[in-house]
N, C-alpha and C positions, 0 to 999 in steps of 0.2 A: 329198242335198238340193243345191239349186244355189243361185245368187246371188239377190238380191232379186227377188222377181216370179217366180222360176222355179217349177218343180213341188216340192211339198212330199212329202216321204216320210216316212211314219212317224208324221205329224200329224193322222191322221184324227180321234181324240178331241178335239184342240184345235180343228180346223177345225169339228166337229160343234158344239161348245160356242160357238163365235164365230158359226155360222150361227144358234143359238136365241138368242143375244143380240140379233142382228140383228132376229130375227121379233119379240122382245119389245120393241125399240125402234121398230119399224114400227107396233106396237100402241099406241105412247105411253108405255111404260114406259122411264125413264130407265135406261142402262146403263152400266157403267164396266170397264174392264179394264186390268190393269196386268201388263205382259210383263217379267219379270226372268230372268236366268240368265247362266250363263257364257258368255264370248265364242266365238263359232263354233256355238252350237247350233241357230240358224235363227230367232233372235227377229224380225230385220228381215225375213225371208221371210214369217213369219207375219203379222206386221203388214201387210206390202205386201198379202199377201193378203186380210185383213181390209178394208183400204181400198179396194181393188179390188172386191170384192162389195158393200160398202157404196155406193160410187160408182155401180156398176151398177144398185144398187136405188133411185137417187135421193137417197141422202142426201147432205148436205153434209158433206165430212170434211176433217179437219184432222189434220196430223201435226208432232208436236215431236221433238226429240232434244235430247240433252245429254250432254257427256262426263263421265267418273266425278268429276272436281273440280269440277263444276258441279252435282253432287248437292244441296248445301246451299244454292243460291241459291233464295229462295222464289218458287215459281210459275213458275220459269225454263222448264219443258217447257210450260206453258199460253203463256206469253209467246212463246215460239219458234213454237208451232202457230198462233197467232193473227196474228203480224206480217204474214206474206205476205197474209194474207185481208184486214186492215185496209188495207194499202197498195194492195189492187186495188179499195177502195170509193171512191165520189165523195166528195171532201173536204167537200161540203156535208153530207154524211150525219152528220158528227159536228156539225154546228151544231143538229141537232135534239135535242140533249142540253142539259140545262140547263149553265151556264156552270161551276158548281161541281163537276158531275158529269164534266164534260169536264177541268177541272183536275185533279181527282184520277186519272183515268184516263190522263192525259198523263204523269203520273208513273211510270207503268208501260209505257205504249205512247205514245211520242212522237208518234206520226203523230196522236193525238186532238187536239192543239193547233193543228192547222193549220188 
């Protein structure tokens, strides 16, 4: 196995499963995958492969990460995954939301308050 994004060796079963999940998502079925395991087993490379395949298939992709000490932070991975995307949006996009909704979201995503 090589670094993130390199060729994956011995992960044919996992890659096949992820390909099936992408096919189901393309058909409209919601999919969720949680990748965990010991350090150095190729989790980052596997997820990079999934993101690359999804991007090539035209999906909008997000990626979040957290250190072990951040594990207990509620929705920390979701916040990390969406922050960069939200920053790329036109600030006027947030004004389409109701003021109360914007205020609630701003508690988690400060960019929503702009």
